[in-house]
N, C-alpha and C positions, 0 to 999 in steps of 0.2 A: 504493500499499500503505500503510496506516495508519501511524501511530508506536506505539512498545511501552513500556510503563513493566514492567519485568522485575524481580520480587523473589526474590532468594537469602536463603533461610531458614538456610544453612549447617547447622549442627550444632545446630539449635534447636528445639523445637517438640514438644508433646504431645498429648492427646486434647482438653485443655483449651482448646487455643491456636486450634484450629477455630472457635471463636466468633469472632474476628478475620475468619474469612472472609465467616462470616456479615454481619457488620456491614460490612465492605467491597461485598460484593454489593449490601447493602441500600441502601448511601449512593452507589452508584455504578452504576445498573442499565443505563443507556446514554451510557457515556462516549465519547470522541471519539475514544478510542486503544484500543487492544488493551492487556488487564492480563495478567499472567501471575506466578504464584506457583510458585516451584520449594523444595517442602518437602523434608524429610530422606523417605529410601524408604520409610520405615514410617506414612508420613502420605498419601503419594500417593493411594492410592485412596480413603481416607477424604474427602480434599479435594476430589477430582475428582467425588464425590457431591454434594458442597454447591456446587460451581460451575454458575455458569449464565451466560447471555449472553454479555458479550465478558470474562469471567475465563477464562482457559486455565492447566491445570495441566502442571507440568514437572519435569524432575528435574535432580539437580546432577552426575550422571556416569552412564556406562554404559560396558560393557566391548566390546572389538573383536570378540569373537567372539560368535557366536549362541547357542551353549551350549557345555557340556563341564563338566573337572574344575576349574572355578575357584571355589574356596571363599572365601563372604562375597561374589563379585560378581555384577551385574546385567546381563542383557544388554539391548537396545534394544528386542528384541521382548516382553520381560516388563514394561518401563517403559509400553509402549503396551497393553498387557494390564490395567496397572494403573490406566490411564486417562488417560497422560501424553502430551503433544502436541509437548513442546519438550524438549530437554536442553543442561543447560549442560556445555561443554567446554573444556578445556585453562585452567581459572580457575588462577588464579597460585598460589593455595594448593595446588591439587592437584600442579602444576609443581614447587612448591618443596617440601611434606610429603611427595610420593610419587615426585619425579624424574621427572616425566612429560615425554616429549621431545617435538618438535614431531611428530615420525614418529608417535608414540603417540597425540599427539591427533589427526591425520590419520585413522588407522584408526580410533578411535572415531568420529569424525563421519562416515566412510564407512559405517559399523554403522548409525549413527542414521540417515543419508538412506535406507538400504536397507531399513529398517525403517517409514520414514514419518514419522519422528519431523522437527522442525525443529531444527538444530544452532546453539547460540548458541558461536560460537568467541571464546576470548578471547585478546587479546595485551596486553601491557604491559612497561615496562622498570623497570627496580629504581632506585633512588635513586643508587646509583652510577653505573650505565650512564647517566642523565640527565646528572648531574655532569661523566662526560666526555665527554658531546656525542655519544653512542652510540644515541639515543632510535630516531630514524628507521631506523639500520642494525637494531637490533633488533627493532624493530618488522615491517619488512619483510621479516626472515628469517621471523618466527615467521609472517606472513601466508602468504608462499609454502610453508612448511612445514606447517603446520596444515591449511589449506583444501583439501578436497579438488577433484578436476577436475572433478568432477561438482556442485559447487555451484551452486545458481542462486540469484537474489534470493527466491524463494518459499519455498524450503527452507532457507537460512542465513542467520545474522545474526552479525555480528562486533561483539563489544564491547570497546572500550578500556578497560583497567582499569590504570592505572598503578599499580604494586605499593605503591610508597611512599605514595599517598594512599588504601589500603584500609582503612578500620577506624580510621584514625589522626585524623581531622578536619579533615586538610589537602587541598587540592584543588590542581591546577594552574592557572594562570591562564587565563583565557579563550581568549589569543593561544594558549597551549600547545594548549588542547584543539581550537582551530580548526587549528591547523597540523599535529595528529596525522591528525584526521579528512580534512582536505584530501588529506594522505598516503595515507591508506587509499582514499579513493574514487579517486585516481588510480591507486593499484595494481591495484585492482580492475576498473578500466577496461581497464588495459591488459592484462589477463590474461584478463577473460571479456568485453570489447567495450563491453556497456553495464552500467554500475555505479550507475546512477540509481534504480534498483529495492531494491538492497542496503540494508537497514537498520543503520544504525553507532549503536550504543548507546554512553554514556559511563558507566563505574562508577568508583567510587572517593569515598567521603565524600559522597553524594548526599542531600541531605534538605531538608525543606521551604523551609528558608531560602536555600538558594542553586538550586534546581532552575529557576527561572523564569530566570536569567540564563544558565543552562548550556544549557537549551532553545532560546534565542534563538541561539545560535552556529551557524553556517553547517554543515551535514554534519551535524548531530546530531538522530538522529531517533528517541530515546528514551533511557531509562536502565537499568543494571543495578544495582539497588539492595540493600546489604546489609541492616545493622541498621534502617534505617528502613523495611523492609518488613514488619516484625515486628507493628507495629501498623497496625490499620486506619487511624487517624488520620491518621498519618503519612504513610503509603503512600497514603491517599487524597487528600491534599495535594498530593504530587509527581504523580499522577495527573491533577487538575485542572491543575496548572502545564502539562505537558506538553498537555493537551487545549486550553488557552489559546494556547500557542506557534503 
C-alpha cells in the first residue's frame, strides 16, 4: 500500500482557496504517494469535483448515527455522497474542544467503515502526559478504545499526533517518533495479527523543512499535515519528500 500525505484544512478555506487544489493537481499529476485533502464540509463537494488522479478528498469528522435528529451534524453516508473517501476521527482538537471519548471515536469509526470511508483515527498525548512518562500508556489506551474490531489495513489509518506539537512549531525528536510508531505497529500486530499493511502517519508541525527527516523514520508511512496543507507549494514539497522516502 502506498504512503499517504494527508492535509487537514481545519476551519479554513472558502471558494477562492480551491485554486490551491488546482495548483496541487497540476504540479503533482503522478506522485509516488497518495494525496488527501480534508477541507471543511462546505468545500468537500466542490473540492472533489476538482480532484483528479491520486488526490483524494476527505472530511474532518462524522456522526456515529446514519441519520436522525442531530442538528448540525453530518453522517458518513452524507460525506460519501458529497465525494469524500476518507474521514479524520478523534483528532486531539475534537477530543479537547468537544470532549470526545475513545468510545465515541470508535463509534464514529464504525459508522465510517460501514459507509465505505477510510477512517483516519488519531491518537496522541498531551505535554503533561509526556512529561509524566505516560505517553505509551495513553496512546495504548486510545488505540485499544478508538479503533474498531472491523478495522483492516485497507480501511483504517492511524495518525500519531502529539497534542503539544500541533500548531506549535515544536516536534518530538526522531527517536520519540520512532518509539511511538514502533509501539503502534506492535499494538496493531498483537490485536489484528498482521500490522505491516496499516499506514501510520505522523502529525504535528510537519512542514517542508522537516518532512524528509521525519519520513526517514521507521514505521512512518506518511503525514497528517495541518497549516502547511493550505498552500499547494508547501503541501507539494511535503508530497515530494514522502515520494522520495
